[in-house]
N, C-alpha and C positions, 0 to 999 in steps of 0.2 A: 559566921553569921548566916542564918537561913535567909533565902530570898523572900521578899515581901514587897508590897506596893499597893497603890490605890487604883481602883477600876473607875471607868467613866461614870458609873452610877453612884460613886462615892463609897462603895464597899471596900473594905480592906481584904487583900488576899495574902496568904502566907503559907509556908510549908511547916508542918509540925509532925513530930514522931509520937504523938499522943497515943497511938495504937501500937507502937513498936515498929511501925513502917512509916517512912517519909511520904506524906500525901499533902495535896493542896486543899486548903480550907478558905472560906470567905466568911466575913463577919461584918455586921453593921457598925458604923462608928458610934451609934447611939446605944449600943449594948445588945444583950441577948446572946444566945448560943451560936457558936461557929458552926457552919455547915460544911461537911466534907464534900469536895468536888470530885476527888478520886478516892478509890479504895481497892484493896486487894493485897495479895501476898507478893508484892513488888514495891519498889520505891521510885519516886520521881526524882529527876535531876535536871538541872538547867531549865527551869520553868520560866516561861514568858507568856503573858496574856496577849491576846489579839488586841488590835486597836479599839474595837468596840467592847472588849471585856467579856464577850460571850463564849470565847473558846480559849483554852490554854494549850500551848505547845510545850512539850517537854521530852526529855530523853528518859528512858526507863532503865532500871536495874532489875532485870528479871531474875538475877542470880544472887540476890542479897543473901548473906550468910546468917540466917535466923534459925534457931532451933525449934 
């Protein structure tokens, strides 16, 4: 199961591999498109949002095996 949770402003945060790489996204509970918070040719791991929800702390996998 991928990590996910609620932020203080009631947005949902989650990890998705929709681009082929694991990255953090946020979405409104009322709908609409998810917004990528991270991007690049690396993957997030062990994601935790800060208490105020404005920052995410994570470990990165810079050596992900992608072709």
